[in-house]
N, C-alpha and C positions, 0 to 999 in steps of 0.2 A: 541418294547422296553419294553412294559408292561410285555410281556411273559418272556423276559430275566430276568427282575427284579424279577418276581415271582419265577422263578426257583432258582435264587441265594438266595432269601429270605427264601426258603424252607430249604436250607443247612446252613443258618446262625445260627439257634439255636444250631446246633451241634458244630459249632466253638465257640459260646459263652459258651457252656457247657464245652468244652475242656479248654478254657481260665480260667474258674472258677476252674476246676480241677487242673490246674497247680499251682494255688495259694495255694493248700493244701500241696504242696511238701515242707517239712521242710528241713533245712540244714542237720539235722541228717540222713534224708533218703538218701541224696546224700553221706554222709560220710560212711553209711552202704554199699552202692554200691561200693565205692572206696576201701573198706576194703577187698573185695573178691579177692582171688588169682585165684580161679576158680568159676565164678558166676553160679547161677542156669541157665539152658538153656533158660528159658523164659525171665529172666532179660537180658541176653546177646542179645537175639533176639530183644527185644524192644530197647535197647540202640544202637544196630547196625543200626536199621532202623532210629532212631532219628539222629544219627551222619551222616548217609548217606544223609538224607534230608538237614542237615546243611552244607553239602559239605565236610565232612571229608573223607580222603582217608584211605585205608587199615583198614576198619571198622571191619574186621574179627579178627583183633588183639586186644585182651582185654586191653593191655597196652595203645593202641592208644585211646580206648574208655575212659579208666580211666583218661587219660591226658586231654581229651576233657571236661569231667565232672568237672575237677579241675579248669577250667577257671572261673574266677570271674563272667564273664558275660554269663556263659553257659545257665542258665534259661532265662536270658534276650534275648539271641539269639533265643531261642525257642518261647518266647512270641511275639517277634517282627517279626517273620517269616510270610510272606504273601503267601497264596495259589498260587497266580499268579507267584511266584518265582519257583514253582515246575515244572520243565521241563517235557515234555511228556515222554521221555525215562526213566527218573528217576521214574516218577509216575508209569509207567507200571512195572518197576523192583520191586518197593516196593509192589505193588499188588501181583505180581507173587511169590516173594521170602518170603514175610511175611504175608500179609493180606489173602492170599489163605489158610493159615493154620487155621483149625477150632478152635485151642486154642488161636489164636491171638485176644483176646478180653479183655475187661476191667476186668471182674471177675477173669479170670485165671491169668492175669498179676498182679492184686492187691493182690492175694494170695501169689504170688512170692515176691512182693515188693510193699510197699506203694508209691514208686517213679515210678515204672513201670506202674501201673494202669492208672494214669493221662496221662502219656506219650503215652500210647496206644490210649486213647481217642483223643489226639492231632493229632497223625499220621493219624488215620482213618478220622478225620474231615478234615484235610488238603487235603488228597487224594480225598475224595468225592467232596469237594468244587472245587478242581482243575478240576475234571472231568466235572462238570457242566460248569465251566468257559470255558473249551476247547470246549465243545459241543455246546455252544451258540456263539462261536467265529464268525462263518459265519453271524449269525443274528446280532451280535454286529457290525461287519464290515459294514453290510448293513445299520444299523442305523447311524453309523458314516458318511458313504458316503452320506446318505440322509440329515443328519444334516449339512454336509459341503456344499451340493448343496443348501440347504435352506438358509444358511448363505450367500452364494454367491449371491443368488437371492435377499435377503434382502438388501445386500450392493448395488446391482444394483438399487433396488427400491429407496433406500435412496439417491443415486446419482442422479437418475432421478427426484426425488422430489426436491432435492437441485437445479438441473438445472432449473426445472420449476419455483422454488422459485426465483432463480437468474434472470430468464427471466422476471417473473412478476414484480420483483423489478426494473429491467431495463425499462420495459414498463411504470411502474408507474412514474419513474424518468423522462422519456421522455415526458410523458403526463403533468407532473408538469412543465417541462421546456417549453413545447409548450404553456401551459396556461399562463405562465409568459411572454413569448414572445408576445402572443396575447394581454395581458394587456398592455405591453409596447407599442405595435404597436397602440393600441387604444388611449393610452395617447399621443403618438406622433401625431396621426391624429388630436386629439382634440387641441393639441398645435398649429399644423399647421393651423387649422381652425381659432383659436383665432388670430394668427399672421396675417393670410390673411385678416381677418376682420379689424384688426388695419391698415393694409396697405391700404385697400380700403378706410377707413375713411381719412387717411392722403392724399391719392391721390385725394379724393373728395374735401378735404379742399384746397389742392393746386390748383385744377382745378377752384374752386370758386374764389380763389385769383387772378388767372390769368385772368379770365373773368372780375373780378372787375377792374383790372388794365387796361384792353383794352377798357373799356367803359368810363374811365376818360378823360376830355378835354386835348388836347395837349397844353402845355404852349407855349406862344409866346415870 
């Protein structure tokens, strides 16, 4: 897990830098882009790649690209895009058709347009982060499986502890009930003993009276 986090953290600064660069794009930079009837090749290339990442179709058509940039939330779509949304097929297509060109870099794009430079940074950062994200997928899946297994074992342990706790509580309750019964039994025995002694005294007294009656003279 630590290895996966380290690899992703290495790519994070590029994402942060790209996000900061996007904030430098002013509305007039986008208006300049939209004003082109035939844009500079570098500008068109960059906007094609951006629109492709955002899911636009027919990105080779400049009118389609201009329509996409006219949307009120165009930059917000760019800012909110996550590298994990970039599919493998599209990632490879962006690398082959755009990033493989030596001039597809910030400096060249920035000379062509102050809007294109930050967008190139954004595209490159998205693709590279997505590459790492995909490369560590097996490791991430192993981690998730391990964490799932650990969670299951933890749940089993908690259940066992609860069962033991319930059993201990039941044993304690039975012990208390047994102790209570013993106390009651002892009290009953004591009471029986007391009653028996009383009976013995009564019988003794009755026996004495009977003997006294038998020794008296019979009246004539």
